[in-house]
C-alpha positions in Angstrom: 10.8 4.7 6.1 13.9 6.4 6.5 16.7 4.6 8.3 16.7 5.1 12.0 19.6 6.1 14.2 20.8 4.2 16.9 19.2 6.7 19.4 15.8 6.4 17.9 15.9 2.7 18.0 16.7 2.7 21.5 14.2 5.0 22.4 11.2 3.2 20.5 12.7 0.2 22.0 12.2 1.5 25.4 8.9 2.7 24.4 7.7 -0.7 23.1 9.0 -2.3 26.1 6.7 -0.4 28.8 3.5 -0.1 26.5 1.8 -2.7 24.4 -0.4 -1.4 21.3 -3.7 -2.2 23.0 -2.9 0.0 26.0 -1.2 2.6 24.0 -4.5 2.9 21.7 -5.8 5.1 24.5 -3.0 7.4 24.8 -3.9 10.9 23.7 -0.5 11.4 21.8 -1.0 10.0 18.3 2.7 10.7 17.9 3.6 8.3 20.6 1.4 5.5 19.3 3.0 6.1 15.7 6.4 5.9 17.4 5.7 2.6 18.7 4.3 1.0 15.5 7.5 2.3 13.9 9.4 0.5 16.6 7.7 -2.8 16.1 8.0 -2.6 12.6 11.7 -2.0 13.1 12.0 -5.2 15.5 9.8 -7.2 13.1 11.9 -6.5 10.1 15.3 -7.1 12.2 13.8 -10.2 13.4 13.2 -11.5 9.7 16.6 -10.1 8.4 15.0 -7.5 6.3 15.6 -3.7 6.2 12.7 -1.5 8.1 13.1 1.1 5.3 11.7 -1.7 3.1 8.3 -1.9 4.5 5.8 0.9 4.2 3.4 1.8 6.9 -0.2 2.8 5.8 -2.1 4.8 8.6 -5.4 3.7 8.1 -7.6 7.1 8.4 -10.9 5.7 7.5 -13.7 7.1 10.0 -11.0 9.2 11.4 -11.5 13.1 11.4 -8.9 15.4 9.7 -7.6 16.6 13.0 -6.3 13.3 13.7 -4.9 12.7 10.4 -3.0 16.1 10.7 -1.6 14.9 14.2 -0.2 11.7 12.4 1.2 14.0 9.4 2.9 16.3 12.0 4.3 13.5 13.5 5.9 12.5 10.1 3.5 9.9 8.8 3.3 10.6 5.0 0.8 8.0 3.8 -2.9 7.4 4.8 -5.5 4.7 3.7 -9.1 5.7 3.1 -11.9 2.9 2.1 -14.7 5.1 1.3 -14.5 7.5 -1.8 -17.1 9.8 -0.6 -15.5 10.3 3.2 -12.1 10.8 1.3 -13.4 13.4 -0.9 -14.4 15.5 2.1 -11.4 14.8 4.2 -8.5 15.4 1.7 -8.9 18.9 0.6 -8.6 19.7 4.6 -5.2 18.5 4.6 -1.9 19.6 3.2 -1.6 18.8 -0.5 1.7 16.7 0.2 -0.3 13.9 2.3 -0.5 10.9 0.2 -3.5 8.6 0.1 -4.0 5.0 -0.9 -7.4 3.2 -1.4 -8.0 0.3 0.7 -11.6 -0.7 0.6 -14.1 -2.1 -1.7 -14.1 0.4 -4.9 -17.6 0.5 -6.3 -17.9 0.8 -10.0 -19.7 4.2 -10.1 -17.0 5.7 -7.7 -14.0 4.9 -9.8 -13.9 8.0 -11.7 -14.0 10.0 -8.5 -11.3 8.0 -6.9 -8.5 7.7 -9.8 -7.3 11.1 -9.2 -7.4 10.9 -5.4 -5.1 7.7 -4.7 -1.6 6.7 -5.5 -2.3 3.0 -4.9 -5.4 1.0 -4.9 -4.9 -1.9 -2.6 -8.1 -3.7 -3.4 -8.9 -4.6 -6.9 -10.9 -7.9 -6.2 -12.2 -9.0 -9.5 -11.5 -9.0 -13.2 -14.9 -7.1 -13.8 -13.7 -4.2 -11.4 -10.2 -4.2 -13.1 -11.9 -4.1 -16.7 -14.0 -1.0 -15.4 -10.9 0.5 -14.1 -9.1 0.0 -17.4 -11.7 1.5 -19.3 -12.4 4.7 -17.1 -8.5 5.2 -16.9 -7.9 5.3 -20.7 -10.8 7.8 -20.9 -9.2 9.8 -18.2 -5.6 9.5 -19.7 -4.2 7.8 -16.2 -2.5 4.9 -15.3 -3.6 3.4 -11.9 -1.2 1.5 -9.8 -3.0 -1.4 -8.4 -2.7 -4.5 -6.0 -5.2 -7.4 -6.4 -7.0 -8.6 -3.5 -7.0 -12.3 -2.7 -9.5 -14.1 -0.3 -6.8 -16.3 0.6 -8.9 -18.2 3.3 -12.1 -18.5 1.1 -14.3 -16.7 3.6 -17.9 -16.3 1.9 -18.3 -13.2 3.8 -15.3 -11.6 2.1 -14.6 -10.5 -1.3 -11.6 -10.8 -3.5 -10.1 -13.2 -6.2 -10.2 -17.0 -4.9 -6.5 -18.3 -5.5 -7.4 -20.6 -8.4 -9.5 -17.8 -10.0 -6.8 -15.4 -9.7 -4.4 -18.1 -11.9 -7.1 -18.6 -14.4 -7.7 -14.9 -15.1 -4.2 -13.7 -14.8 -3.7 -13.5 -18.5 -6.8 -11.2 -18.9 -5.8 -8.9 -16.1 -2.2 -8.5 -17.8 -3.9 -7.5 -20.9 -5.2 -4.5 -19.4 -2.5 -2.0 -20.3 -3.6 1.0 -18.5 -3.5 -1.0 -15.0 0.1 -1.1 -13.2 -0.3 -4.4 -11.4 2.4 -4.2 -8.5 1.5 -7.3 -6.2 -1.2 -8.8 -4.0 -3.3 -7.8 -1.0 -5.1 -10.1 1.8 -7.3 -9.8 4.9 -6.9 -13.0 6.8 -10.0 -14.0 9.2 -10.5 -12.2 12.5 -8.5 -14.4 15.0 -7.9 -13.9 18.8 -4.0 -14.7 18.3 -2.0 -12.8 15.8 0.0 -16.1 15.3 -3.0 -17.5 13.6 -2.9 -15.1 10.5 0.7 -16.6 9.6 -0.4 -19.1 7.4 -2.7 -17.0 5.5 0.5 -14.5 5.1 2.6 -17.5 4.0 -0.1 -18.5 1.3 -0.2 -15.1 0.1 3.5 -14.8 -0.5 3.7 -18.5 -1.9 0.8 -17.3 -4.5 2.8 -14.3 -5.2 5.9 -16.4 -6.0 4.0 -18.9 -8.2 2.5 -16.2 -10.4 5.9 -14.6 -10.9 7.2 -17.8 -12.1 4.2 -18.9 -14.2 3.5 -15.6 -16.0 7.3 -14.3 -16.0 6.5 -11.0 -14.2 7.4 -9.2 -11.0 4.9 -8.6 -8.2 7.1 -7.2 -5.4 4.5 -5.9 -3.1 2.4 -7.7 -0.5 0.0 -5.5 1.3 -0.8 -7.7 4.3 -1.2 -7.1 8.1 -3.4 -4.8 10.2 -3.0 -3.4 13.9 -3.6 -6.9 15.4 -0.8 -9.0 13.2 1.5 -6.6 11.2 4.4 -7.9 13.0 3.6 -11.5 11.9 2.9 -10.2 8.4 6.2 -8.3 8.3 8.0 -11.6 9.1 6.6 -13.4 6.3 7.6 -10.8 3.6 4.8 -8.0 3.9 6.1 -4.5 2.0 2.9 -2.6 3.0 1.1 -3.0 6.4 -2.3 -1.1 7.1 -2.3 0.1 10.9 -5.3 2.1 11.9 -6.4 1.4 15.8 -2.7 1.1 17.1 -2.3 4.8 15.6 -5.5 6.7 16.0 -7.2 4.4 18.6 -11.1 3.6 18.3 -12.8 5.0 15.1 -15.6 7.5 15.5 
């Protein structure tokens, strides 16, 4: 995200003051919603003494048609997140080649080969077995996928992802996969009526990252955490990627 001018900050602050994201989700102008999200990212960054340009917004475009994605692209949003390879393979050719795509859903083994050329970053490597499959296919295809490791911080039975203790136990095996460029961690907290309830899970992910960096003498600079309802809290706790869909595009079709 490029640095904002004082005029841009003032304009977006005024927009944020008169419209919360739930109401703006019904607005027809995707550009206005995007502007509001950017304003809130800037405000959350300032609150936590961070630079807004160090936080990357992923516009979650899953189940959104190509026309809506193009509207966000025309409004200056460069990066979009998809969670289904089959949907992305249809949508991506309909949009400008300069659009950048990241994968944020569960990646099935039989979709890896199709996914590798489409996405610049995979947010959701959720098991050692998946990482090993990606390593093998990446070797065959001659590519080096950038990945984040998905952590089930809350221990929810309904969610996939590494349990924190299992990630610690398997980290050495993951680091032996020479094709995968492991850049950080990702989490999805439990659904909660109040954004503040997500904070403890974001704190836990950041703490886990810090522990892994110390224990394994590596750098994991990226933390992918925060969605439409809680991305401001995630930014306060160190998110470098926020994945925002509804607040930009409205409801999914």
